[in-house]
C-alpha positions as CSV (number, residue, x, y, z in Angstrom):
1,D,-13.5,-12.7,-10.8
2,S,-15.7,-11.5,-8.0
3,W,-15.2,-9.6,-4.8
4,P,-18.4,-9.3,-2.7
5,L,-17.3,-6.2,-0.9
6,R,-19.4,-3.2,-1.7
7,F,-19.4,0.3,-0.3
8,P,-22.3,2.8,-0.1
9,K,-20.0,5.5,-1.5
10,A,-16.9,5.4,-3.6
11,L,-13.7,6.5,-1.9
12,E,-11.4,8.8,-3.9
13,G,-7.9,7.5,-3.6
14,T,-5.3,5.2,-4.9
15,L,-4.1,1.7,-3.9
16,F,-0.6,0.6,-4.8
17,V,0.8,-2.9,-4.8
18,A,4.4,-3.9,-5.2
19,A,6.5,-7.0,-4.5
20,A,9.3,-5.1,-2.9
21,G,11.4,-5.8,0.2
22,A,12.4,-8.7,2.3
23,D,13.7,-9.3,5.8
24,S,15.4,-12.3,7.5
25,I,12.2,-14.3,7.3
26,G,11.5,-13.7,3.6
27,P,10.0,-11.4,0.9
28,K,7.0,-9.0,1.3
29,I,4.4,-7.4,-0.8
30,Q,3.9,-3.7,0.0
31,L,0.3,-2.4,-0.1
32,A,0.1,1.4,0.1
33,F,-2.6,4.0,-0.3
34,A,-3.1,7.7,-0.8
35,V,-6.3,9.5,-0.1
36,P,-6.7,13.3,-0.8
37,A,-7.8,15.7,1.9
38,S,-11.0,16.3,0.0
39,A,-12.1,12.7,0.5
40,L,-11.4,12.6,4.3
41,T,-14.3,12.3,6.7
42,P,-12.6,12.3,10.2
43,D,-14.2,12.0,13.6
44,S,-13.7,15.1,15.7
45,I,-12.4,14.6,19.2
46,A,-11.0,16.9,21.9
47,A,-7.4,16.3,20.7
48,G,-8.1,16.9,17.1
49,Y,-9.3,14.6,14.3
50,V,-9.3,10.8,14.0
51,H,-8.9,9.3,10.5
52,D,-9.5,5.5,10.4
53,F,-8.7,3.4,7.4
54,R,-9.3,-0.3,7.1
55,M,-7.0,-2.1,4.7
56,R,-7.8,-5.6,3.4
57,A,-6.1,-7.8,0.9
58,T,-6.2,-11.4,-0.3
59,V,-3.2,-13.0,-2.0
60,L,-3.8,-16.1,-4.1
61,A,-1.6,-18.5,-5.9
62,L,-2.3,-18.9,-9.6
63,D,-4.3,-22.1,-8.8
64,G,-6.6,-20.2,-6.5
65,T,-5.0,-21.4,-3.2
66,L,-5.0,-18.8,-0.5
67,V,-1.5,-17.6,0.3
68,A,-2.0,-14.6,2.7
69,T,-4.5,-12.2,3.9
70,L,-4.3,-8.7,5.4
71,D,-7.0,-7.1,7.5
72,T,-5.7,-4.1,9.4
73,L,-6.8,-0.7,10.7
74,R,-4.6,2.4,10.3
75,R,-5.6,5.2,12.7
76,F,-4.2,8.8,12.3
77,L,-4.7,11.6,14.8
78,T,-4.2,15.1,13.4
79,K,-4.4,18.3,15.4
80,G,-6.2,20.1,12.6
81,E,-7.9,19.3,9.4
82,V,-5.6,17.9,6.6
83,P,-4.8,20.9,4.3
84,S,-6.4,21.0,0.9
85,G,-4.1,19.5,-1.7
86,E,-2.4,17.1,0.8
87,Q,-2.8,13.3,0.9
88,M,-3.2,10.8,3.7
89,L,-0.6,8.1,3.1
90,A,0.0,4.7,4.7
91,R,1.4,1.3,3.8
92,A,1.2,-2.3,5.1
93,P,3.5,-5.2,4.4
94,I,2.2,-8.7,3.5
95,R,4.6,-11.6,4.1
96,V,4.6,-14.1,1.3
97,P,6.9,-16.8,0.0
98,P,8.6,-16.4,-3.4
99,G,6.2,-17.1,-6.3
100,R,3.7,-15.6,-8.7
101,Y,0.4,-14.4,-7.2
102,T,-2.7,-12.4,-7.7
103,I,-3.8,-9.8,-5.1
104,R,-6.9,-7.9,-4.6
105,A,-7.1,-5.1,-2.0
106,S,-9.6,-2.8,-0.5
107,L,-9.5,0.5,1.5
108,E,-12.4,1.7,3.7
109,H,-12.8,5.1,5.3
110,G,-16.0,5.8,7.1
111,R,-18.8,4.7,4.8
112,S,-16.7,5.1,1.7
113,G,-14.4,2.5,0.1
114,L,-12.6,1.3,-2.9
115,V,-11.7,-2.1,-4.2
116,S,-8.7,-2.7,-6.5
117,R,-8.7,-4.7,-9.6
118,R,-7.0,-8.1,-9.3
119,D,-3.2,-7.5,-9.9
120,T,-0.5,-10.1,-10.6
121,V,2.8,-9.8,-8.7
122,V,6.0,-11.9,-9.0
123,V,7.7,-12.2,-5.7
124,A,11.4,-13.0,-6.1
125,S,13.5,-15.0,-3.6
126,P,16.0,-12.8,-1.8
127,V,18.4,-15.7,-1.6
128,A,17.9,-17.2,-5.1
129,P,21.1,-18.8,-6.6
130,R,20.5,-16.6,-9.7
131,L,19.5,-13.0,-10.3
132,A,15.8,-12.4,-9.7
133,L,14.0,-9.1,-9.7
134,A,11.0,-8.0,-7.8
135,D,8.8,-5.1,-8.9
136,L,10.4,-1.9,-10.0
137,V,9.3,0.7,-7.4
138,V,9.7,4.4,-8.3
139,G,9.3,6.8,-5.4
140,S,10.4,10.2,-4.2
141,R,11.4,11.7,-0.9
142,S,8.7,14.3,-1.1
143,V,6.1,11.6,-0.7
144,R,7.0,10.5,2.8
145,L,6.1,6.8,2.5
146,F,8.9,4.3,2.7
147,W,10.0,0.9,4.0
148,I,13.5,0.3,5.5
149,A,14.9,-3.2,5.0
150,E,17.1,-4.9,7.7
151,D,20.2,-4.0,5.7
152,G,19.3,-0.3,5.9
153,D,18.2,0.1,2.3
154,T,15.2,2.3,1.9
155,T,12.3,1.7,-0.5
156,W,10.4,4.8,-1.3
157,L,6.8,4.3,-2.3
158,N,4.7,6.7,-4.2
159,P,1.0,5.5,-4.7
160,L,0.3,8.8,-6.4
161,A,2.7,8.1,-9.3
162,R,3.3,11.9,-9.6
163,F,6.7,13.4,-9.5
164,R,8.2,16.9,-9.4
165,R,10.4,17.7,-12.4
166,T,13.1,19.1,-10.1
167,E,13.2,16.2,-7.7
168,P,15.3,13.1,-8.1
169,I,13.4,9.8,-8.2
170,E,14.3,6.9,-6.0
171,V,14.3,3.5,-7.8
172,T,14.2,0.1,-6.0
173,L,14.3,-3.3,-7.7
C-alpha cells in the first residue's frame, strides 16, 4: 500500500469518508474535512483572507481497478481570521456505482497536507430489490456540514466526531 504524495509539513485536521447518499444517477461517497483555525495559513487580500484546500481521492475496486478519482479545490474567503477554537469544514461527493471499494484521500493547504489511511467502504444500491445499508453517518446540526438528497432528506456530517451532550444527534443510514 503506497501513496507517493508527501508534504513538507503535516496538516492538523481530519478527513472523513462515508458511503452516504444518492441521487437520480446513483450512489455517492462523501469526503469531508475539518481543519482547526490554528492550522490555517491563509493568503491576505484586500477583501479579507483566502483559504485554499486541495482535496484528492482515489477509489479502487477490491481487484485494484480504478473506479473514480477526485481532484478539486475548495476556496473560502473570510472577512477576518477564523476564530480560535473554530474549524474550517467542507465536503465533496464522489459518484460511484454500488460495490465494495477502497479509498484513499488527501488534503492540502498551503505547504501542509495529510494523507488518509486506505479505508474500505461498501456502497449500497439505492434501488436494490432487498434492504441494503450504506454507512452509518452520525452528525449534529452544530457542525454545519451536510448534504441534501433529491428527496429532501438531509445527511449531517461531522468529521470531528465530537458531540455536545445537550444536542441531539442526526443519524443517516
